[in-house]
N, C-alpha and C positions, 0 to 999 in steps of 0.2 A: 405443561410446556408452553412457552410463549411463542407465538408465531406472528410474523409481520405479514400484512396483506399485500406486499409488493413482490412480484415474482423476481427470481434471481437474475433473469436476463435484463432487468431494468436497473441494475445496480449502478452501471456507469451512466452518468447523466447525459452524455452525448457521444455519438460516434460519427465520424466523417472520414471519407476516403480522400486522401490528398496525394498529390504528386510530390514525392519527397526527393531530396538530394541525398545520394548515397556516395560512398567512397570505397575504394579498394585499399585495404590496409594489410600489412604483413600478418597481423594478429587475427584479423576477422574477415569474414566474407559477408558483405552487406547485400540486402535485397529490399525492394519496396514492400511495404506492408500496410495493412489497414490500421491506421493510427487511432487508438482510442484516446480521445482528447477530453480533458476536463473542461476546457473552455473552447468554444468555437471561434472566439474572437482573436486568438493568438495562435496561428499556424506555425509550428516550429520550423526553423530554417535548416536544421540538421537532425535528421532522424535515422536511426539505425536499428535494423532487426537482425538478430544473430542466432545461428545454430552453432553451439560450441560443445555439445555433449556434456561432459562432467566438469570441465575446468574453464574458468574465465582467464584469459591471458592478462597478466599484470600490465602489459604495455597498452592496454585499452585506454589507460590514463593519458596517452598521448593525443587522444582526440579531444582537444581542449574545448572545442565549440559545440560539443554534443549537447542537445537539449532533450531528446527523447530516445530512450534505450529500451529495447524490447528483448528480453530473454525468455519469453513465454515458451513453456513446454520443452524444456531440456531435462537434464539430469544433474543439475548443478547442486553440489553439496556445500560449497562455501564460496565466498567472494574474496578477491584480493583486497587488501586495505587500500591499494592504490586507487580504487574506485572513488575514494573521497577527493581525488584531485579534479574530478569533473565538476568544476565550480559553476558551470552554466546549466547543469542537468536539471530539468523540470519534471519530467515524467520517467519513472523507472518501473518496468513491469518484470517481476520475477516470479510470476504465477506458474504453477504446475512444475515445480522442481523438487529437489530433495534437501533444501536448506534446513539446517537445525540450529544455526547460529548466525547472527548478523555480524558483519565485520566491525572491528573496533572503531574504524574511522567513519562509520556510517553517519554520525551526527555532524560531519564536516561538509555537508552538501547544502550550501547556503541558499540555493534557488529551488530546491526540490518542493514541488507542489502536490504531486500524485505518486503514491507508492503502493504497488500491488504485490502482496506476498501470499496470495491465496494458493491453496493446495500445496503446502510444504509440510515440514515436520517441526514447526516452531511451537514453543509454548512460552509462558511468562518467564521461565528461568533462563531462556536463551536470548533475551533481548538485553544488550549492553546498556549501561546507564546513559551513554551518550546518544543512544537511539532517540531519546526524548529531547535532544537539542534541535530536532528538525522542526523548528518553530515556524517555518514557512509552509508547512504541510497543510493542504486543504482537504485532501481525500486519502484515507488510509484503509486498505483492504486486507484484512487478516482472516478471512473466512477459510473454512476447511483446513484448520490446523488442530492443535491440541491444547488450546488455552482453557484453563479452568478459572482463571481470574484475569482481569486486566490490571497491570501495575498502577498504583496510585499516581505515578509520574505521567500517566496519560493526560492529566490535567495541565501539563506544561504545553501541550499542543493546542494552544488557544485559538488558532485559526482554522481548526478542523470544521468542515461543513458536512463531510460524509465519513462515517465510521461503520465499516462492515465487519461484523464478527459472527456471521451465521455459521451454523454447523461446526461448532467447537464443543467444548465440554464445560462451558461457563456455568458456575453455580451462583455467582453474584457479580454485581457491578460496583466499582469503587465510588465512594461519595464524591471524589474529586471530579466526577463527570459533570458536576454542577458548574464547573468553571468553563466548560465548553459552550459558551453562550451563543456561538455562531453555528452550532450544530443544527443541520437541517434534516439529515437522514441518519438514522441509527438502525442497522440491520442486525437483529439478534435472534432470528428464528433458528430452530434446530439445536437448542442448547438445553441445559438442565435448570434454567431459571424458573422459580415459582412466584417471585414477587419482584417488582421494580423498586429501586431506591427512591425515596421521596425527593431526592435532589434533582431528579429528572424534570420536576415541575418547573424549574427555572430555565430549562433549555428552551430556546426560541421556538423550535418546531421539531417534533420527533414523529417519525412515521407511526401511524396508528397500529396498535398491537391488540391482540385478542388472546385470551386464555382459553385454550381448547379443551382443557380438562373438565 
């Protein structure tokens, strides 16, 4: 088993507490929250943390200026396709839910930089093709799901700097990972990998790995 020597609590590159602007909307109840930000240099102007239980209201798409959306720790099983209308959305946290499929409009988020899908029920069969149209993505968190492979289309996410796939069922990595030349962190501990593909040699910097077997 391959293990990375970086503890899970360091996966997010930076954390900062910010005073955020929230709004009361018929569909949602907003509250201030500790925003996990990919970049300290750009504090979002409109941040929203929501408890919605199992269903996300479609009219959340009316919040046109939303930049950070936090759905952490709900019981969401699917997202409305209307979420693709959030054209200014940069950070989307869907961790600790019950998602088993991504919405068809997911690839229509032109500003998305950070996507957290940890602790859901996702695998490689439930990612729609347009998921890999998220070409602005810099950080993708897929840990604690049910992935056995990463789709070859992962190579389309050429701006990725952080890819977290720990604690899945990965048995291999696609050769297309060589295209991710901006990759700085690759988290793959807790999987079924026995060897790494030679294509990783061309990645600019990958976290140190150790074979504990």
